[in-house]
KEMI-168015 format. One record per residue: residue in one letter; x, y, z of N, C-alpha, C in turn. Coordinates in steps of 0.02 Angstrom, whole numbers, padded with zeros to 5 digits, always signed. Layout:
// KEMI-168015
aXYZXYZXYZ/...
END
This chain:
// KEMI-168015
m+01782-00136-01561+01712-00134-01531+01731-00074-01493/r+01689-00029-01499+01685+00020-01468+01656+00043-01399/s+01655+00083-01367+01634+00079-01289+01571+00117-01297/a+01528+00175-01319+01489+00179-01320+01410+00147-01318/n+01369+00142-01258+01315+00083-01267+01242+00133-01230/l+01211+00117-01276+01142+00172-01286+01096+00131-01226/l+01109+00053-01186+01075+00048-01129+01109+00103-01059/n+01125+00134-01054+01162+00174-01021+01114+00230-00996/d+01074+00242-00977+01021+00310-00969+01045+00365-00995/f+01115+00375-00983+01153+00460-00987+01150+00456-01071/a+01183+00394-01095+01204+00387-01156+01136+00376-01214/f+01087+00366-01174+01038+00356-01220+00992+00439-01224/k+00982+00478-01166+00984+00547-01145+01008+00582-01197/y+01089+00581-01189+01123+00618-01261+01120+00608-01324/v+01104+00537-01338+01085+00521-01429+01015+00568-01432/f+00981+00565-01380+00910+00561-01410+00875+00645-01380/g+00913+00661-01343+00902+00733-01289+00926+00775-01302/e+00992+00792-01350+01035+00851-01334+00992+00907-01374/d+01001+00944-01375+00980+01005-01409+01011+01022-01490/c+00998+00965-01531+01017+00967-01602+00962+00949-01661/k+00962+00961-01721+00915+00930-01737+00931+00856-01767/e+01004+00828-01776+01003+00755-01772+00976+00733-01715/a+00983+00741-01676+00955+00695-01603+00872+00706-01608/n+00839+00763-01639+00773+00767-01642+00739+00719-01677/d+00777+00733-01730+00761+00690-01804+00769+00592-01768/a+00813+00581-01730+00818+00517-01721+00773+00520-01635/l+00744+00550-01612+00688+00547-01549+00636+00549-01590/k+00623+00587-01645+00553+00578-01684+00548+00498-01713/s+00595+00480-01731+00598+00417-01769+00581+00343-01705/l+00624+00382-01647+00596+00320-01614+00534+00332-01576/l+00507+00385-01551+00422+00392-01542+00397+00360-01618/t+00395+00384-01654+00364+00332-01701+00363+00293-01712/v+00421+00260-01681+00410+00161-01693+00388+00136-01636/f+00406+00157-01578+00376+00138-01516+00305+00160-01499/l+00267+00212-01508+00219+00229-01507+00171+00218-01567/e+00194+00196-01617+00151+00186-01672+00115+00238-01675/r+00153+00301-01694+00096+00366-01712+00141+00406-01744/k+00121+00435-01809+00175+00481-01855+00190+00563-01790/v+00269+00568-01787+00293+00615-01739+00308+00661-01800/n+00288+00734-01794+00302+00765-01831+00335+00820-01819/k+00346+00842-01726+00380+00904-01694+00373+00883-01637/v+00414+00856-01618+00439+00876-01529+00485+00916-01493/v+00496+00916-01434+00522+00985-01393+00528+00938-01335/v+00609+00932-01327+00650+00896-01256+00628+00949-01206/k+00580+00932-01148+00573+00999-01104+00645+00974-01053/n+00685+00939-01054+00730+00916-01013+00807+00925-01023/s+00822+00943-01086+00880+00910-01120+00956+00918-01084/e+00930+00962-01026+01030+00936-00999+01024+00883-00983/i+01095+00857-00955+01105+00804-00945+01113+00807-00871/v+01084+00769-00819+01079+00780-00768+01135+00776-00718/k+01156+00836-00690+01219+00842-00644+01230+00847-00591/d+01172+00879-00553+01141+00881-00483+01136+00813-00447/y+01202+00788-00395+01171+00716-00361+01144+00718-00311/s+01153+00775-00267+01134+00802-00214+01068+00811-00194/k+01023+00812-00241+00937+00819-00237+00906+00770-00271/m+00915+00698-00270+00857+00660-00295+00822+00623-00254/k+00787+00656-00199+00730+00615-00195+00674+00628-00222/s+00672+00675-00277+00605+00672-00318+00635+00643-00369/p+00583+00596-00410+00582+00564-00449+00608+00582-00529/r+00669+00566-00553+00718+00596-00622+00677+00564-00660/l+00657+00613-00719+00637+00583-00766+00697+00584-00820/d+00698+00508-00857+00758+00517-00890+00762+00577-00950/l+00691+00569-00991+00689+00620-01060+00613+00616-01058/l+00605+00698-01044+00554+00709-01051+00524+00768-01115/v+00485+00743-01168+00480+00773-01216+00403+00799-01218/e+00384+00853-01283+00315+00873-01289+00300+00859-01356/f+00251+00845-01387+00221+00830-01454+00208+00913-01477/d+00181+00917-01529+00163+00977-01562+00101+00996-01546/d+00057+00927-01515-00007+00946-01489-00019+00940-01427/q+00029+00952-01385+00059+00943-01311+00051+00885-01281/t+00043+00832-01315+00056+00780-01279+00085+00769-01252/t+00121+00738-01194+00168+00726-01141+00220+00670-01146/v+00262+00645-01142+00311+00587-01157+00356+00589-01098/d+00377+00553-01052+00423+00530-01033+00444+00454-01033/l+00515+00462-01064+00554+00392-01101+00595+00386-01029/e+00608+00324-01014+00643+00288-00982+00673+00245-00982/m+00735+00242-00976+00785+00169-01007+00803+00146-00920/q+00763+00091-00920+00789+00063-00832+00829-00030-00856/l+00893-00010-00831+00932-00066-00868+00933-00123-00812/r+00889-00109-00738+00898-00152-00698+00837-00161-00667/q+00833-00239-00614+00783-00241-00565+00809-00193-00527/t+00778-00168-00453+00778-00119-00403+00747-00140-00338/k+00778-00113-00279+00728-00144-00239+00665-00102-00232/d+00660-00047-00279+00608-00025-00281+00546-00067-00326/n+00497-00066-00314+00445-00104-00352+00430-00053-00445/l+00460-00090-00481+00455-00035-00562+00400-00018-00569/p+00335-00054-00573+00286-00054-00605+00242+00002-00552/i+00257-00002-00498+00232+00051-00459+00250+00122-00466/r+00326+00118-00488+00376+00177-00472+00345+00212-00547/f+00346+00171-00606+00324+00214-00683+00222+00213-00659/s+00211+00193-00618+00131+00206-00598+00131+00286-00597/y+00160+00292-00530+00207+00345-00495+00210+00406-00552/y+00241+00409-00598+00293+00457-00632+00229+00467-00673/l+00191+00430-00690+00140+00426-00741+00059+00479-00712/a+00062+00462-00636+00019+00517-00619+00041+00556-00591/r+00110+00576-00564+00125+00623-00565+00131+00664-00635/l+00165+00645-00666+00161+00699-00747+00110+00731-00755/h+00045+00678-00766-00010+00688-00776-00057+00753-00761/g-00033+00717-00684-00056+00795-00624-00009+00845-00636/s+00037+00851-00673+00069+00922-00650+00044+00990-00721/q-00003+00965-00761-00030+01005-00796-00072+01077-00765/e-00058+01103-00802-00086+01170-00754-00170+01183-00793/l-00212+01179-00749-00281+01186-00768-00335+01239-00741/e-00301+01261-00704-00330+01320-00661-00388+01356-00735/g-00421+01368-00725-00487+01407-00747-00505+01373-00822/k-00491+01294-00837-00503+01254-00873-00534+01219-00866/y-00583+01157-00897-00606+01107-00901-00562+01046-00908/y-00607+01006-00872-00558+00937-00870-00551+00895-00943/g-00592+00899-00997-00607+00885-01055-00528+00915-01062/e-00499+00970-01076-00451+01001-01073-00377+00974-01059/l-00381+00934-01024-00305+00900-01011-00287+00851-01067/k-00220+00859-01072-00193+00837-01129-00158+00764-01127/e-00136+00723-01176-00125+00670-01154-00031+00644-01134/t-00054+00584-01099+00011+00607-01048+00055+00521-01073/i+00115+00491-01085+00143+00440-01103+00197+00432-01067/v+00200+00388-01020+00265+00366-00999+00280+00293-01039/l+00346+00305-01071+00359+00262-01120+00429+00225-01108/v+00428+00158-01053+00484+00129-01022+00510+00072-01081/f+00593+00077-01061+00630+00016-01112+00659-00010-01045/f+00632-00082-01039+00656-00124-00992+00712-00169-01005/n+00768-00183-00967+00806-00226-00992+00783-00316-00955/v+00739-00316-00921+00725-00364-00871+00650-00358-00907/n+00635-00436-00882+00572-00457-00899+00513-00449-00835/l+00465-00425-00849+00412-00389-00798+00339-00416-00810/i+00321-00424-00871+00244-00429-00896+00253-00494-00913/d+00203-00558-00872+00212-00624-00903+00168-00643-00977/n+00191-00624-01035+00170-00634-01094+00220-00618-01144/n+00215-00647-01190+00254-00665-01241+00263-00584-01283/r+00214-00530-01270+00224-00473-01308+00293-00416-01287/m+00344-00394-01311+00398-00345-01314+00343-00283-01283/c+00307-00250-01326+00276-00212-01302+00217-00193-01293/n+00188-00164-01202+00106-00176-01189+00103-00107-01174/t+00041-00088-01201-00009-00042-01174-00037-00041-01139/f-00030+00011-01065-00080-00008-01006-00104+00070-01006/t-00186+00040-00991-00257+00090-00977-00273+00103-00897/l-00351+00123-00908-00363+00125-00863-00427+00069-00871/r-00403+00025-00862-00481-00036-00863-00509-00082-00809/n-00579-00102-00818-00585-00154-00779-00572-00218-00768/e-00573-00238-00725-00540-00327-00736-00574-00364-00818/e-00631-00345-00832-00651-00393-00905-00613-00341-00953/g-00579-00278-00957-00544-00255-00993-00573-00195-01042/l-00649-00175-00982-00676-00113-01001-00641-00063-00994/s-00638-00021-01037-00609+00058-01017-00650+00111-00986/f-00595+00129-00943-00662+00184-00902-00688+00231-00942/v-00659+00251-00973-00657+00304-01022-00662+00304-01112/e-00677+00332-01143-00690+00310-01215-00607+00309-01232/e-00590+00247-01267-00528+00263-01284-00505+00317-01332/s-00548+00341-01359-00516+00422-01400-00502+00462-01356/q-00534+00461-01286-00522+00510-01215-00459+00483-01159/d-00432+00423-01190-00400+00403-01143-00334+00430-01127/r-00322+00469-01078-00260+00524-01064-00186+00495-01024/m-00200+00465-01019-00150+00398-00958-00139+00352-00992/k-00064+00344-01011-00064+00269-01032+00031+00256-01007/l+00041+00174-01006+00117+00170-00991+00119+00134-01038/r+00186+00125-01082+00183+00115-01127+00251+00057-01113/t+00258-00003-01106+00327-00044-01092+00361-00066-01144/v+00414-00082-01163+00453-00118-01196+00514-00149-01177/e+00492-00223-01167+00537-00272-01121+00600-00310-01178/m+00658-00261-01177+00702-00276-01231+00726-00367-01206/a+00731-00376-01167+00748-00453-01148+00727-00501-01174/k+00640-00466-01227+00581-00524-01229+00632-00528-01313/l+00666-00486-01346+00681-00507-01422+00732-00569-01426/d+00723-00591-01480+00741-00647-01498+00808-00619-01535/l+00868-00628-01517+00934-00611-01551+00949-00645-01596/n+00914-00702-01602+00938-00744-01647+00882-00743-01731/k+00832-00701-01703+00789-00720-01756+00830-00667-01825/p+00808-00694-01864+00838-00656-01957+00804-00594-01946/l+00860-00565-01993+00841-00478-01979+00806-00464-02023/k+00780-00508-02090+00729-00486-02136+00659-00519-02074/d+00663-00539-02042+00589-00571-02005+00597-00515-01949/m+00612-00460-01935+00625-00422-01884+00595-00365-01918/n+00540-00334-01853+00486-00262-01875+00519-00203-01868/e+00483-00161-01873+00550-00095-01840+00563-00074-01780/q+00513-00111-01730+00534-00114-01663+00587-00175-01640/e+00588-00215-01678+00642-00263-01661+00713-00242-01669/k+00712-00207-01741+00779-00196-01768+00802-00146-01718/m+00757-00085-01700+00778-00045-01674+00796-00061-01572/i+00771-00114-01543+00804-00139-01493+00865-00188-01493/y+00866-00220-01567+00927-00265-01570+00982-00201-01566/y+00978-00129-01612+01035-00093-01602+01042-00083-01530/f+00990-00069-01493+01001-00025-01429+01053-00075-01390/l+01030-00154-01406+01067-00213-01371+01124-00230-01407/n+01137-00189-01443+01204-00215-01484+01240-00150-01511/c+01229-00115-01506+01266-00047-01534+01336-00050-01524/h+01344-00072-01465+01411-00053-01427+01459-00081-01478/k+01441-00156-01528+01490-00197-01567+01488-00153-01625/g+01459-00112-01642+01472-00067-01712+01468-00115-01778/m+01505-00128-01815+01498-00159-01863+01540-00237-01853/d+01561-00225-01811+01585-00303-01777+01535-00356-01788/d+01461-00317-01783+01394-00373-01761+01375-00370-01834/s+01376-00417-01875+01325-00432-01951+01264-00396-01944/k+01211-00399-01908+01164-00386-01902+01173-00305-01906/i+01209-00286-01873+01197-00206-01839+01249-00184-01907/k+01278-00205-01949+01321-00213-02021+01257-00189-02071/v+01222-00228-02078+01193-00220-02129+01128-00183-02115/m+01110-00157-02060+01062-00106-02035+01084-00048-02028/i+01151-00032-02040+01189+00044-02027+01180+00054-02119/e+01214+00005-02156+01192+00014-02225+01145+00029-02271/k+01066-00006-02243+01041-00020-02276+00963+00016-02234/d+00968+00024-02166+00915+00057-02129+00937+00125-02117/g+00886+00181-02131+00890+00246-02133+00877+00266-02053/v+00849+00247-02043+00823+00252-01955+00889+00235-01905/i+00926+00175-01932+00982+00149-01890+01024+00185-01915/q+01039+00207-01965+01106+00262-01975+01105+00325-01948/m+01031+00359-01948+01041+00396-01887+01050+00392-01833/l+01041+00352-01782+01038+00341-01722+01145+00322-01734/e+01143+00275-01777+01237+00272-01766+01295+00341-01783/k+01239+00375-01808+01282+00452-01809+01297+00489-01752/r+01227+00470-01691+01203+00481-01649+01268+00482-01600/v+01273+00400-01604+01323+00348-01559+01376+00363-01550/e+01409+00395-01643+01467+00394-01658+01518+00462-01649/t+01456+00506-01606+01470+00568-01594+01487+00576-01510/i+01493+00491-01482+01516+00492-01425+01591+00465-01431/s+01613+00520-01387+01681+00506-01417+01721+00441-01368/d+01772+00410-01350+01784+00371-01302+01806+00405-01236/d+01833+00483-01245+01843+00519-01174+01756+00545-01150/g+01728+00545-01211+01666+00593-01182+01608+00511-01142/w+01628+00462-01176+01596+00389-01140+01616+00380-01067/k+01694+00385-01053+01718+00405-00990+01671+00436-00960/k+01668+00519-00977+01641+00547-00933+01559+00532-00908/i+01535+00511-00967+01443+00492-00967+01465+00417-00916/i+01525+00378-00912+01500+00318-00868+01508+00349-00782/e+01567+00406-00801+01594+00412-00728+01496+00468-00697/d+01469+00484-00737+01412+00531-00730+01380+00460-00704/f+01376+00394-00731+01327+00365-00730+01341+00315-00664/q+01384+00327-00650+01409+00287-00585+01390+00321-00539/k+01394+00386-00537+01402+00435-00481+01308+00428-00458/l+01287+00438-00523+01214+00434-00500+01190+00377-00467/h+01216+00321-00501+01192+00253-00493+01193+00245-00407/e+01271+00276-00368+01288+00260-00333+01244+00300-00288/n+01231+00383-00296+01192+00429-00275+01123+00377-00268/e+01090+00343-00317+01037+00322-00294+01024+00263-00225/e+01087+00199-00257+01099+00165-00213+01085+00188-00125/r+01126+00258-00102+01128+00286-00057+01075+00306-00032/m+01015+00341-00080+00971+00344-00069+00904+00290-00048/e+00933+00247-00079+00898+00165-00056+00883+00176-00006/r+00969+00153+00022+00983+00131+00095+00970+00199+00145/q+00962+00252+00130+00943+00315+00174+00862+00293+00199/l+00822+00276+00123+00743+00269+00124+00739+00197+00171/e+00795+00152+00147+00759+00093+00202+00769+00094+00269/l+00813+00144+00274+00849+00162+00363+00787+00200+00381/e+00771+00250+00349+00697+00295+00353+00647+00263+00379/e+00626+00198+00349+00592+00171+00345+00571+00117+00402/a+00640+00097+00426+00662+00039+00474+00656+00098+00554/q+00697+00154+00547+00663+00178+00586+00596+00214+00615/k+00569+00222+00544+00485+00228+00556+00427+00172+00592/a+00470+00121+00542+00446+00069+00578+00451+00041+00669/k+00515+00062+00673+00535+00037+00719+00501+00090+00806/e+00496+00171+00772+00466+00205+00803+00392+00182+00801/e+00355+00152+00769+00272+00148+00763+00262+00086+00812/a+00334+00037+00831+00323-00032+00858+00343-00008+00908/r+00365+00053+00947+00366+00078+00991+00304+00112+01027/k+00307+00152+00970+00210+00181+01009+00163+00128+01025/v+00168+00057+00988+00110+00003+00964+00135-00032+01051/l+00190-00043+01069+00224-00074+01144+00185-00019+01186/q+00202+00020+01196+00179+00095+01227+00117+00081+01239/e+00059+00073+01190+00008+00089+01169-00034+00010+01227/a+00003-00044+01213-00002-00106+01218+00014-00115+01318/n+00066-00109+01339+00093-00063+01400+00029-00024+01441/k-00011+00008+01419-00042+00068+01439-00128+00012+01442/l-00141-00014+01400-00193-00068+01387-00173-00109+01428/k-00098-00128+01453-00130-00205+01486-00134-00176+01557/q-00094-00130+01579-00111-00085+01653-00161-00065+01653/e-00206-00056+01607-00275-00030+01601-00311-00100+01638/a-00303-00132+01587-00335-00214+01596-00293-00249+01679/n-00250-00223+01693-00236-00259+01768-00285-00226+01817/k-00281-00156+01816-00316-00110+01854-00379-00140+01830/q-00421-00159+01818-00475-00164+01776-00488-00245+01833/v-00432-00281+01813-00439-00354+01842-00443-00337+01929/e-00411-00286+01945-00406-00299+02031-00453-00269+02039/e-00486-00202+02029-00538-00178+02041-00622-00235+02025/a-00609-00267+01984-00646-00313+01974-00666-00392+02032/e-00579-00400+02051-00553-00449+02103-00574-00426+02189/k-00588-00339+02178-00604-00321+02214-00689-00308+02262/k-00731-00298+02187-00772-00316+02202-00825-00377+02211/f-00776-00414+02184-00804-00493+02181-00785-00507+02251/e-00715-00477+02300-00717-00510+02375-00776-00466+02403/d-00789-00400+02390-00849-00369+02423-00905-00396+02432/a-00927-00446+02378-00980-00463+02348-01017-00539+02390/n-00928-00567+02388-00922-00620+02439-00925-00605+02496/r-00893-00536+02521-00914-00525+02580-00978-00522+02620/r-01003-00488+02564-01100-00435+02563-01159-00523+02563/v-01122-00558+02530-01175-00639+02534-01139-00672+02620/a-01084-00669+02650-01084-00706+02697-01106-00667+02735/d-01099-00618+02745-01139-00561+02797-01222-00586+02800/a-01243-00581+02744-01296-00608+02715-01335-00664+02762/n-01267-00720+02704-01292-00793+02732-01296-00788+02839/k-01245-00741+02866-01247-00744+02942-01323-00746+02964/q-01340-00663+02942-01408-00650+02966-01450-00695+02945/v-01470-00731+02866-01507-00785+02873-01514-00820+02914/e-01442-00836+02939-01424-00905+02997-01447-00879+03062/e-01454-00819+03077-01485-00783+03160-01529-00778+03129/a-01559-00750+03106-01644-00742+03094-01661-00820+03109/n-01648-00855+03074-01670-00923+03067-01662-00962+03159/k-01614-00942+03166-01634-00974+03234-01651-00919+03288/q-01668-00880+03267-01713-00831+03323-01791-00842+03307/t-01818-00879+03234-01862-00902+03214-01882-00968+03247/e-01824-01005+03261-01835-01078+03279-01852-01061+03370/l-01806-01007+03394-01816-00988+03473-01886-00967+03462/e-01922-00916+03431-01968-00898+03442-02024-00967+03424/t-02009-01012+03372-02049-01052+03377-02061-01070+03444/k-02035-01101+03467-02003-01139+03531-02054-01106+03595/r-02034-01039+03582-02094-01018+03652-02150-01013+03615/a-02148-01013+03578-02231-00998+03556-02274-01079+03568/d-02242-01119+03559-02248-01204+03593-02268-01168+03637/v-02194-01155+03696-02227-01170+03781-02280-01137+03771/a-02288-01092+03762-02325-01045+03770-02403-01067+03777/e-02420-01105+03705-02476-01125+03698-02494-01186+03732/k-02418-01212+03746-02432-01278+03787-02476-01265+03849/q-02423-01191+03883-02473-01169+03954-02529-01135+03939/i-02563-01126+03888-02632-01085+03899-02692-01156+03909/q-02654-01221+03854-02682-01282+03837-02691-01308+03907/d-02634-01308+03967-02652-01360+04029-02702-01299+04048/m-02693-01235+04066-02741-01180+04087-02798-01208+04087/i-02813-01211+04030-02878-01212+03996-02909-01282+04026/l-02865-01318+04021-02911-01391+04047-02893-01404+04118/r-02864-01383+04140-02878-01351+04232-02936-01329+04248/l-02943-01271+04214-03009-01233+04226-03059-01259+04204/s-03074-01299+04148-03119-01333+04113-03161-01376+04177/s-03127-01388+04215-03153-01451+04263-03207-01411+04325/t-03186-01322+04341-03233-01297+04361-03261-01251+04341/m-03249-01230+04264-03273-01180+04254-03320-01191+04182/d-03376-01163+04153-03409-01165+04092-03354-01140+04042/v-03367-01159+03968-03337-01108+03919-03340-01029+03919/k-03383-01020+03925-03423-00927+03935-03359-00907+04003/a-03379-00933+04044-03327-00903+04108-03246-00894+04076/m-03239-00948+04067-03151-00969+04056-03145-00897+03969/a-03177-00889+03952-03188-00847+03865-03172-00776+03922/i-03216-00759+03968-03205-00707+03994-03150-00674+04041/l-03136-00732+04061-03082-00753+04143-03011-00728+04078/l-03008-00763+04030-02932-00771+03977-02937-00725+03931/n-02999-00689+03932-03002-00638+03861-02976-00670+03792/m-03038-00715+03782-03021-00753+03729-03098-00775+03701/s-03101-00782+03643-03164-00817+03597-03165-00875+03637/v-03239-00909+03636-03263-00952+03634-03227-01001+03598/d-03228-00996+03538-03198-01047+03484-03141-01063+03513/e-03096-00994+03519-03024-01020+03541-03019-01044+03579/i-03077-01061+03660-03074-01111+03694-03077-01171+03674/k-03128-01172+03645-03152-01247+03606-03091-01278+03612/k-03054-01245+03547-03011-01278+03535-02952-01323+03555/y-02959-01303+03630-02904-01334+03656-02940-01376+03729/i-02988-01404+03713-03039-01434+03734-03062-01493+03698/
END
């Protein structure tokens, strides 16, 4: 059993992305099988193996290729689930890749097709299809643009859905290639791989590319692979720390704002309590004034009653010696007022 394993994204990129005719032919076969379209010519835009691990914050595209009609395809070999949300990550890759086209001085209708083709070794999509194509559609499946003009596509291949026990004669081209990806490290020790190598031209082509990876070369690939994923894990931890620090800072700001609002609320409560006390004091003063006014009114009423009684007594005494008119003149009152007391 040999060492080389196509599930390693460095080996994947080497087999399909090296700048040579054999790798280019293998790449065209891969794209023909999984995009289900005839591929006559492709150019690898990033054929170098990734070596710089110090600047990995930008998305790293495994293998970026361009067709002769300028269709752009990003091929990704995703071995494992990560802390990143994989559907969101590859949606971002698609949007980023599509938006990188130079459009100055052109119409939007001149945008070229962009495809992200991802090989997953995990199950993400809740259906029985190994291959799924996603485009811009509404809840009922209606396409936002005409199908012929749909220029953004995400094509997923979930290798874990392959039935490894399925007879070779019943497998289609996609299933055969996925089986080879999953088991190529076994070489001729695997009976299905052996038959495919002997009879399938596409698999023969892939096998020749895999055979070029020596044990020493594979060790180097594994070392690079480990360095890359160690760096990715460091970046994930760094991003987690940054997110935690950002959340902490946001929480501190929220707490400060809450304390500020609390202080303002306390101040408003104090002012309201002071106004309430002032209002109570004014009400008490007003009640006191009303009470004093009532007392004064009562006193004046008593005085008026006394005066009234005195006038009545005087009129009664005078009535024995004087007539009404004389009393009216003497007391400076009208006759009618005098009569009320007699």
